[in-house]
C-alpha positions as CSV (number, residue, x, y, z in Angstrom):
1,M,0.0,0.0,0.0
2,N,1.5,3.3,-1.1
3,K,-0.9,5.7,0.5
4,I,0.1,9.0,1.9
5,P,-1.4,9.6,5.3
6,N,-4.4,11.9,4.7
7,L,-3.6,14.7,7.3
8,Y,0.0,14.9,6.2
9,N,-1.1,15.1,2.5
10,E,-3.7,17.7,3.2
11,Y,-1.6,20.0,5.5
12,F,1.9,19.6,4.1
13,I,2.2,18.0,0.6
14,K,-0.8,19.8,-1.0
15,K,0.4,23.1,0.4
16,N,4.0,22.5,-0.8
17,D,5.2,22.8,2.8
18,E,7.3,19.7,3.5
19,R,10.6,21.6,3.8
20,S,12.5,18.4,3.0
21,E,15.5,20.4,1.8
22,L,15.9,22.0,5.2
23,F,16.2,18.6,6.9
24,K,18.4,17.2,4.2
25,I,20.9,20.1,4.8
26,L,20.7,19.5,8.6
27,S,21.3,15.8,8.3
28,D,24.1,16.3,5.7
29,T,25.8,18.9,7.9
30,F,25.3,17.6,11.4
31,Y,25.1,14.2,13.1
32,I,21.5,14.3,14.3
33,K,20.5,11.0,15.8
34,N,17.3,12.2,17.5
35,G,15.0,15.2,17.7
36,L,12.2,16.6,19.7
37,Y,9.3,18.4,18.1
38,P,6.9,20.1,20.5
39,G,3.7,21.4,18.8
40,S,4.4,19.1,15.8
41,F,0.8,18.4,14.7
42,V,1.4,15.7,12.0
43,Y,4.5,17.2,10.4
44,I,6.6,14.0,10.0
45,T,9.1,15.3,7.5
46,P,11.9,15.3,10.2
47,S,11.5,11.5,10.4
48,F,12.5,11.2,6.8
49,F,16.0,12.4,7.8
50,I,16.3,11.7,11.6
51,S,15.8,8.1,12.7
52,Q,14.6,8.9,16.3
53,M,11.9,11.5,16.7
54,V,9.6,12.5,19.5
55,Y,6.5,14.4,18.6
56,V,4.3,16.3,21.1
57,D,0.9,17.9,20.4
58,T,-2.5,18.4,21.9
59,D,-4.5,18.1,18.6
60,K,-6.9,15.1,19.1
61,R,-6.3,13.9,15.5
62,C,-2.6,13.3,16.2
63,S,-2.9,10.3,18.4
64,H,-4.7,8.3,15.7
65,F,-2.3,9.6,13.0
66,F,0.8,8.5,14.9
67,S,-0.6,5.2,15.9
68,D,-1.8,4.4,12.3
69,S,0.5,1.8,10.6
70,Q,0.1,3.8,7.4
71,T,2.1,6.7,8.9
72,L,5.1,4.4,9.8
73,D,4.9,2.7,6.4
74,Y,5.1,6.1,4.7
75,I,8.1,7.2,6.9
76,N,9.8,3.9,6.0
77,R,9.3,4.6,2.3
78,K,10.6,8.2,2.6
79,K,13.5,7.7,5.1
80,T,17.0,8.5,4.0
81,Y,18.9,6.4,6.7
82,H,19.4,2.7,7.1
83,E,18.0,2.2,10.6
84,S,14.4,1.6,11.4
85,P,12.6,4.8,12.4
86,E,11.8,5.2,16.0
87,I,8.7,7.4,16.5
88,R,7.2,8.4,19.9
89,F,4.2,10.6,20.2
90,Y,2.9,12.3,23.4
91,H,-0.6,13.7,23.3
92,T,0.0,16.5,25.8
93,D,0.8,20.2,25.9
94,F,4.6,20.7,25.4
95,K,4.6,22.7,28.7
96,N,4.0,19.4,30.5
97,N,6.8,17.0,31.4
98,I,7.1,14.0,29.1
99,N,8.8,10.7,29.9
100,E,12.1,11.3,28.1
101,K,15.6,11.4,29.5
102,A,17.0,14.8,30.3
103,E,19.3,16.4,27.8
104,S,18.8,13.5,25.4
105,F,18.0,15.3,22.1
106,D,20.3,16.5,19.3
107,L,17.7,18.8,17.8
108,L,14.7,20.8,19.0
109,I,12.2,21.8,16.3
110,S,9.6,24.6,16.4
111,F,7.9,26.1,13.4
112,Y,4.6,27.4,14.7
113,S,4.6,26.9,18.5
114,G,6.3,30.1,19.6
115,F,9.1,30.1,22.1
116,I,9.3,26.5,23.3
117,S,12.9,26.4,24.5
118,M,12.0,27.6,28.1
119,Y,9.7,24.5,28.4
120,C,12.1,22.1,26.8
121,K,15.4,23.0,28.5
122,S,15.5,20.0,30.7
123,I,14.8,17.4,28.0
């Protein structure tokens, strides 16, 4: 099955807003093993270039999106690394603590969530 997950297609592909080039440059320039994306919605493009990603969002559609096997299948088809992708999703506000080891991420991503660093310093 080669389907593109509906929400990702609707909000990012159709709007030409994947920004794959940005993540390709980051992955080609820096050794980024894992990333944290608070306020991610369903923007999975980082997982095409970073093998371990943690996504955090409160939108009720995200839980189903990230638990759907179609999403992981799509990431596996688009990934640019050899490892299996590791995706974790937390359905919570990024201001809340999540169960992740302190100082364990190589990259913190924020496009539309405002100033998140003050809430993510300890992770």
